[in-house]
PLY file of the C-alpha trace (Angstrom):
ply
format ascii 1.0
element vertex 92
property float x
property float y
property float z
element edge 91
property int vertex1
property int vertex2
end_header
77.27 95.35 41.79
76.73 98.75 43.29
74.96 100.97 40.88
77.01 100.12 37.76
80.33 99.49 39.56
81.70 96.07 40.19
82.33 95.05 43.88
85.03 92.66 44.77
84.45 90.85 48.05
87.65 89.24 49.50
88.91 88.41 52.91
85.94 90.13 54.67
86.10 93.39 52.83
84.25 94.81 49.95
86.12 97.09 47.49
85.51 98.75 44.17
87.62 97.63 41.24
90.11 100.52 41.91
90.68 99.23 45.44
88.51 101.80 47.24
86.92 100.41 50.35
83.15 100.02 49.80
82.16 98.11 52.99
82.66 94.91 54.93
80.91 91.53 54.95
80.68 91.24 58.72
77.10 90.56 59.79
75.59 93.37 61.87
75.02 91.27 64.92
78.54 89.98 64.90
79.70 93.57 64.67
77.55 94.33 67.78
79.19 91.37 69.68
82.69 92.58 68.77
81.86 96.17 69.70
80.59 94.99 73.07
83.76 93.04 73.72
86.04 95.92 72.66
84.18 98.68 74.42
83.08 96.77 77.56
79.64 98.43 77.10
77.27 95.76 75.78
74.12 97.85 76.21
75.56 100.52 73.98
76.70 97.96 71.47
73.14 96.53 71.36
71.71 100.02 70.94
74.13 100.75 68.15
72.93 97.69 66.18
69.24 98.03 66.88
67.69 101.33 68.08
70.25 103.94 67.05
69.93 103.28 63.27
66.18 103.99 63.58
67.01 107.23 65.40
69.26 108.32 62.53
66.41 107.66 60.16
64.05 109.87 62.24
62.09 107.20 64.20
61.92 108.54 67.65
59.71 105.79 69.20
60.85 104.31 72.50
62.12 100.68 72.63
58.80 99.76 74.31
56.79 101.30 71.37
59.04 99.52 68.87
58.41 96.14 70.52
54.74 96.48 71.38
52.63 94.20 69.18
55.68 92.71 67.39
55.64 88.88 67.06
58.00 87.35 69.59
59.56 85.25 66.75
60.81 88.54 65.21
62.75 89.61 68.32
66.16 88.72 69.70
67.10 87.91 73.34
70.51 89.06 74.37
72.67 87.15 76.90
76.15 87.49 78.44
76.23 91.25 79.00
77.65 90.67 82.49
80.31 88.10 81.45
81.57 90.15 78.52
80.52 87.50 76.00
77.56 88.94 74.27
75.29 86.50 72.48
71.85 86.43 71.11
69.15 84.04 70.14
65.62 84.20 68.67
63.26 85.05 71.57
60.73 82.43 70.53
0 1
1 2
2 3
3 4
4 5
5 6
6 7
7 8
8 9
9 10
10 11
11 12
12 13
13 14
14 15
15 16
16 17
17 18
18 19
19 20
20 21
21 22
22 23
23 24
24 25
25 26
26 27
27 28
28 29
29 30
30 31
31 32
32 33
33 34
34 35
35 36
36 37
37 38
38 39
39 40
40 41
41 42
42 43
43 44
44 45
45 46
46 47
47 48
48 49
49 50
50 51
51 52
52 53
53 54
54 55
55 56
56 57
57 58
58 59
59 60
60 61
61 62
62 63
63 64
64 65
65 66
66 67
67 68
68 69
69 70
70 71
71 72
72 73
73 74
74 75
75 76
76 77
77 78
78 79
79 80
80 81
81 82
82 83
83 84
84 85
85 86
86 87
87 88
88 89
89 90
90 91
């Protein structure tokens, strides 16, 4: 449910009962991987999934500031930017 409206999830999309598109069920990191492959710009795809949403919400800290003091287990390590096959794994 979204507020009081019923959501129908089917074939990777999420729609309201009247058929209006309400979202997708694609995980964020998979979306970043696909964007990197389509655009050929993995660094920008990673930023779009990680840093830029914080900027939109008003958080202007640098990446260094965001990571400083954060447990390694809560971070991701990205691989494959040069080969065009973006992947990630838990850093710890």
